[in-house]
C-alpha positions in Angstrom: 133.0 90.9 100.3 136.6 90.3 99.5 138.1 93.0 97.3 136.3 95.7 95.4 134.2 94.8 92.5 134.8 96.6 89.2 131.1 96.1 88.4 129.7 97.6 91.6 129.3 95.6 94.7 125.5 96.1 94.8 125.3 94.5 91.3 127.3 91.5 92.5 124.9 91.1 95.5 121.9 91.5 93.3 123.3 88.9 90.9 123.8 86.4 93.8 120.3 86.9 95.1 118.8 86.6 91.6 120.6 83.3 91.1 119.5 82.0 94.5 115.9 82.9 93.7 116.0 81.3 90.2 117.6 78.1 91.6 114.9 77.9 94.3 117.2 78.4 97.3 115.2 81.5 98.2 111.5 80.8 97.6 109.5 83.1 99.8 111.2 85.6 102.2 114.4 87.4 101.2 117.1 87.4 103.9 117.0 90.6 106.0 119.2 93.6 105.3 121.2 92.8 108.4 121.8 89.2 107.3 122.9 90.3 103.8 125.2 93.0 105.3 126.9 90.3 107.4 127.0 87.7 104.7 128.6 90.1 102.1 130.5 92.4 104.5 129.0 95.6 103.1 127.0 98.6 104.3 123.2 98.8 104.5 123.2 101.3 101.7 124.9 98.8 99.4 122.4 96.1 100.3 119.5 98.4 99.8 120.7 99.3 96.3 120.8 95.6 95.5 117.4 95.0 96.9 116.0 98.1 95.1 117.3 96.8 91.8 115.6 93.4 92.3 112.4 95.2 93.3 112.6 97.4 90.1 113.0 94.2 88.1 109.8 92.8 89.6 111.6 89.9 91.2 110.9 90.8 94.8 108.5 93.1 96.7 108.3 94.8 100.1 105.9 93.3 102.7 105.0 95.7 105.4 106.3 94.5 108.8 108.0 91.4 107.3 110.8 92.6 105.0 110.9 91.5 101.3 109.5 88.5 99.6 109.9 86.8 96.3 107.1 87.7 93.8 104.7 84.7 93.5 105.7 83.4 96.9 102.9 81.5 98.6 102.1 83.6 101.7 102.4 87.3 101.3 100.2 88.4 104.1 101.5 90.9 106.6 103.6 89.3 109.5 101.0 90.3 112.1 98.3 88.2 110.3 100.6 85.2 110.0 101.7 85.4 113.6 98.1 85.8 114.9 97.1 82.8 112.8 99.7 80.7 114.5 97.6 80.7 117.6 94.7 78.9 115.9 96.8 76.9 113.4 99.0 75.3 116.1 96.4 75.2 118.0 97.3 77.1 121.2 94.9 77.5 124.1 94.7 80.4 126.6 97.6 80.1 128.9 99.9 78.2 126.5 103.3 79.6 125.8 103.7 81.5 122.6 106.9 80.8 120.5 110.1 82.8 121.3 111.2 85.7 119.3 114.1 83.7 117.9 111.8 80.9 116.8 109.4 83.4 115.2 112.3 85.1 113.3 113.4 81.7 112.0 109.9 80.4 111.1 108.7 83.6 109.4 112.1 84.7 108.0 111.6 88.1 109.5 113.9 90.4 111.4 113.7 90.6 115.2 112.5 94.2 114.9 109.5 93.2 112.7 108.7 90.2 115.0 108.8 92.5 118.1 106.6 95.0 116.4 104.0 92.3 115.6 104.2 90.9 119.1 103.6 94.4 120.6 100.5 94.7 118.3 99.3 91.3 119.5 99.8 92.3 123.1 97.9 95.6 122.4 95.0 93.6 120.9 94.9 91.5 124.1 96.0 88.2 122.4 99.3 87.8 124.3 100.7 88.7 127.7 104.3 88.9 128.7 105.5 87.6 132.1 108.9 88.8 133.1 111.4 85.9 132.8 108.7 83.5 131.5 108.1 84.8 128.0 104.8 85.3 126.3 101.6 83.3 126.7 98.3 83.3 124.9 95.8 85.6 126.7 92.9 85.3 124.3 92.0 83.6 121.1 91.8 85.7 118.0 88.3 86.4 116.7 87.3 84.2 113.8 87.8 85.9 110.4 85.5 85.3 107.5 86.9 84.2 104.2 85.2 85.2 101.0 
């Protein structure tokens, strides 16, 4: 961020995010802390203060394993659920390649760390298998979940 802000840098970042949300440029997932740090050239602490302010205002909320999302956004389920659903929604069959980490980060607007954590859980559940140098493939289809 060029030059110091007399108002407090975190307030300037919060204002920018608030404006993007209100104008519809951010509609579901808020950019990751790392993205905001790079975009604004500030520390993680400054970004977290801005995000905490927006969360206190009720504009955004934390989504375990996925970062932060705009309140009222369509899909607020945990990342692991959305990534598991990708197998049946695409649809993928046993042996088909699962999308790359980079693609998943982009599609779900999540950090690489959050995506890797969800992938590890999916491997632990026996849904995916990793082949060195070949990426991940579907090992089993998720059990059908009942909706109420």
